N, C-alpha and C positions, 0 to 999 in steps of 0.2 A: 727585557736581556736578563736582567740581572736571576730573576727565575730559572732561567736553564742554564747557568754558570756551569763550565764543567771544565777538568783539567784539560788542555788543551796538547793535544799533539801532536800538533804541525809547529807548537812553538818551544826550544827549549830555550833555558836563561843559560849561557858558562858556569859549567861549576869552577870555582876558584876557591872557595874556602875548604877549608880542611878543618874547620869544626864549628859548631851550631853557626847558623844566622839569629841575632837578637832584635834584628834593628834594621827598619828599611824605610826608604823615601824616595815621591817622585816627586821634580820640581816643577812647581806650579807654571812656569812661565810660558813651555812649549807642550810639558807632558812626557818630555821625550829620552830624557835621563835620569836614571837610577841608581840610587847609593845602598850601597849595605854592609850594616857593621855585623864583624864575629867575635866568637868568646875566647879569639884569640887576637885580640885586638887591629886585625886585619878589616880595611875598608878597601871596599871594591865601588867601581864607577860603571855602571852600565848604559846601554846605548840601547833604547827600545824597539827603534823603527827598523825595518825589515829592509835591508838595503840589496838582498839574494832578490828581490821581486816575487821568489816562488812561494810556495803555500805553506811547504814547509822552513823553516829558521830558525837561528838562535841565534840569541839577543846574547852581543860581543860585549866583552868587561874591555874597555877602553882603558882603562887606567887601576894600579892596586894600589893602596898603601900597603907595603908588604911586610912579612917580619923582619927582613932587611934595611927595611927602610929607616934614614937615622930615626927619626921622628914619629915615628910605628907606636901606637900605644902601648904599654907595657902589660893591661890586662883588660878581659873583655871591653869589647865595644857596647853601651848597654842604647844607646840616642846618637841615630846622625839626621840632620837635617838640612836642607838645600837652604841659601839665605832666600828669604820669597821672592824678593825684588829682580834679582839677573840669576846665570849660573856662572858668576865667577868665583863664586865664594858658599866654599860649607860648614860644616861644625859638626864634633863629633864629641860625644861626652863617654867617660871609661869609669871603672872600677879603679885605675889607676890615679882617681881623685882629679882627673884635668877635666876642663872643656876647653878644646883647639878649635880655634877659628884660621880655614884654610884655604889657602888661595887656590882653584880650583885647575888654573893654566900649570903654576908650578908643583901642585901637588906639595908645596911647604908650609907649614902653620904659619900665616900671617900675627897672631896672637895664642898664649896660652894660657888660662886662668886654672891658679890652684886652689883646692880647697881641703879642707881637715878631711873630709869621710871619701867614702865610695861614693860616686857620683848616679843616681839611678833614671835622672829623667832631666830633660833640657828642652826649651821650647821657644822660640821664635814669634811674636805677633806674625800671622799672617796679613793684617789690616793698618798695622802702624804707618802711620806718618811723621808721627810728631816726636817719636821716641825710637831706642835702637837697644832696648832692654831684650835680655836672654834671662828667664826664669830657669833656676836650677833649681832642683831635690837633689839632699844629700841624706846621708846616713844620720847629719844633724837634724835636728826639730824645724832650726830658721829657713825660710827659703831667701837663698840668694839674688839677688838682682844684678847682671854682668853688664857693665855698658859699654855699647860695641865703639861708641862713639869717643867714649874717654881710657878706654882700655882697662877698666877697673871698677872693682865691682863695687857697685853704686849704695844700694842700700839692701839690706833685710826684713823680710817678712817675719815677726814673731808672732805664733798661737798654737803651732802646733805641738805636740808632746813626744812624738815620735818622731823618728824618720819619713821624711817625703820622697815616695814611692816614684809620682805622675806629677804631672805641672802641664797644662794649657793653657794658654792664653784664649779669650774670647775672638770669633773671629767675626764681632759685629760691634764691639766697643774694644777699642783699643789699649786702653788702662785696667781690664777688669782681667781677671787671673784667676783659674779656679785647680787647688793644690790639692791632693789624696794623703792620707799618710797613713802608715802603720797602726796610729792612734784610736782607728777606725772613724775619722771624722774629714769630713770633704769643707773647706774653706772656702769662698770666694770673696778677692781684693779687690779693691781699687789704687794702683798703686801711686793715686796722685793725692792719697790720704797721708794724714800721720799717723793718724789708726785704722791702718788698712783695710780689716777686717770687716766686709762690707756684711756678709753673713758665713755661719756655719749648718750648712743643711741638718737637718732631722727627718730619718723615713718615719719618724712616727708625727710629723708635722706637727709638731706640740703639746701630740694629748698626753700630756705625764701620765695620767692615769694609766694606760697602758707599758707605762715602762717606766723601770725604776730610774732613779737621777740619777746613776751613772750611764745609762744609756740614752739618758737625753741628748740631742745633739751630736748622735752618733748618724753616720749617713748610710754604717753595716753593723753587723755584730762580727767582723774580722776585722784584719790588713785589707784598705782599699787601696788596689793596687791600679789601678788601669780608670782614666779617662778619657770622655771624647765629646764634645760638641757637634749636634747635629748641621750641617751648613750655613746650617741661615742664623748659628749663634744663639738660637730662641729655646732648646732643649740641651740637656746634660745630660750624659748616659754615663753610670758610674757601673766599677766592678769591685767583687770585695771576696775573700780568701771564706764567707759565707755562702760561697758559690751561688751567691745571687746577682742578679743585674738590678740598678734601680735609674729608673726617667724621670728628672729635674727640670722644671718650669726654671730655666735660667736669672729670668728675672726678679719673679717673687721666692725663688727658691723651694717650691714647692715641689714633693715625691711627688709626682703625678700615679702613682700604684698600680702602676700596667705590670702584669704579672708576667715574667719570662720564663716562668718557671725555674727549675735546675741549670744554672750557667757555673759547669766544672771549673775549678780557677784553683791549682794547688801552688802557683807559685810563689816562689821566696821576695819574687822583685818585681818590676811594672810587669802587664803585660799591656803590650802595645797591638790595640784591636783600633779598627774603623768605622767608617760609615760612609753609604754611599752619596753618592750627588747628580743632583740631575734626574733623579726618579721619584716618581709617585708611586704606590707609596715608597719612603725612605727603609733602609737597611742597614742594620747594623751586623760587622762579619767580626765575628769573638774567636781566637785560638781555645780550643776545646780539645782537650788531649792531642792525640794527632790528628785531629778533624779540625776543620774549619764551622763552625756552628751560623747558619744565616737569620738571623730575627728579622722581622717587619718592627720597626722603632717603634710603632704607636698602637700596635694591639699586642705584640707580645710572641706572634704567632712562631713556632721554630717553621723555618719552612724548609729547612735542607741542611743536611751534613752533605761538605764537601769533602772527598778521601782520596790520598794521594799521597801524602808525606808518613813515614816509616817511623818516624818518630815527633816527640814535641811541638808543637807550632809555636813559636816566637812571637810572630811576630805577621801584621798584615797591613797592605795597601793598596786606597783605588784608585784606576785610573781614568778619570771621569768623562774625558773627552772617549774613550772607547768603552766605557763600561767593563771595565777589564777589572780584575783584583790579583795580586802576590803576594806569593807568602813565603815564610823563612820559616825556617825550622832546624831541629837539633842536628838531624838528618843531612845537613851541611846542602841542601838542596834548596834553589827558589822555584818556586811552581809557577807558573801563569794559567789562571783562570779566565774563559774567555766564553761569552751567549755562546750555543751551539747551533751552526747554521742547520739549514735541512739539505739533504739531499741533491744536489744537482739534478734538472731534469735531463733526459736527452730530448734534443733540440725535435724531435719532431710530434712531440706531444706538448701542446701551448696549457701557460697555469690553470684557465677556467677550466679546463674540462677535467680537471685533478676534483675529488675531495677536499674539501678545506682541512681535513687532520692531518693533511700533510706538512703544512706549512709549522712551522715551528712557531708558537704564539708569541716569542719573542721578536718575532720580526714582521707578524702580522698590521696592517693600519688598524691602529687604536683607535682614530678618528668616529665618532658618532652622531649621528643627528638625534636631535631632542624627542622626533618622534617613538624610536624605536626605544627609548628610553623610559617611558615611561610602559 
């Protein structure tokens, strides 16, 4: 299904944003509500459900925190995220140096955390049951952990030398956090430990002879501005301004050396890319100029480029229940990409009599018995 993703001509997402869209998130409980954050500080909440029951429909914006809202972010919203366990709460962070915890029902902030510098990224663990920590990457090299329970900034992870552009909790271990920085480094932390840093990923896998001492323990030869775990948490993808993407074994910290070719990345801030969930093989969806590049995660093959935006794509998010992709761009549009369906057949032709190629392979029965494999 993913191999046949195409721009969905039957589905529009209501156009509310008057400026570029930086971040999208679909809540994991029902997979129905989507948040978007714009570079003018506006946040919009959409319902992706088709209420019209017609094939062509528009995903409606239910609410927005617009420019006139008293609690609107003053500058660009860089990250939005739903509370992982229910839709009653969501979070947003912004270049206005704040992280806000919103009550979805009242659209008022229940809590506001203030930082000394621009906030590039924040993330709540999708699996944590024993902690409520929000990891925050800011202009400071120190990674901040904010505790939702106490409402205070609980502790700090020190080790990076420059601003932290992306943060992501492991979907497998609730205390493990990955952070990416402009210092070319990616660090893995266990937040329970006093010396929290577990490892600093090294693109050369410790072969010092190949790298000068300065380049040792760097994940990229440039700023690292994107991080994404595979859905099982066993691997971590990183992208950097060296136009490279690397796949790491998240338990050993080893660079798997998968070659994705040139992954164009000129962003000065965090890039929000994503991976598929529930398909085999797994795919990575990476903003690439005004397109989205689709790679196979484990072989590095560039499968296709999704074209439809008029300007730089800033973010994409995957909806696993329907294997759909949504993307947000500087062109103010959110586009929906879905597997292409085959043409409907006239009633008098049975499917059996048709040559097989009329079926989109995405919708074919993938079952096979071992007899015809050998």
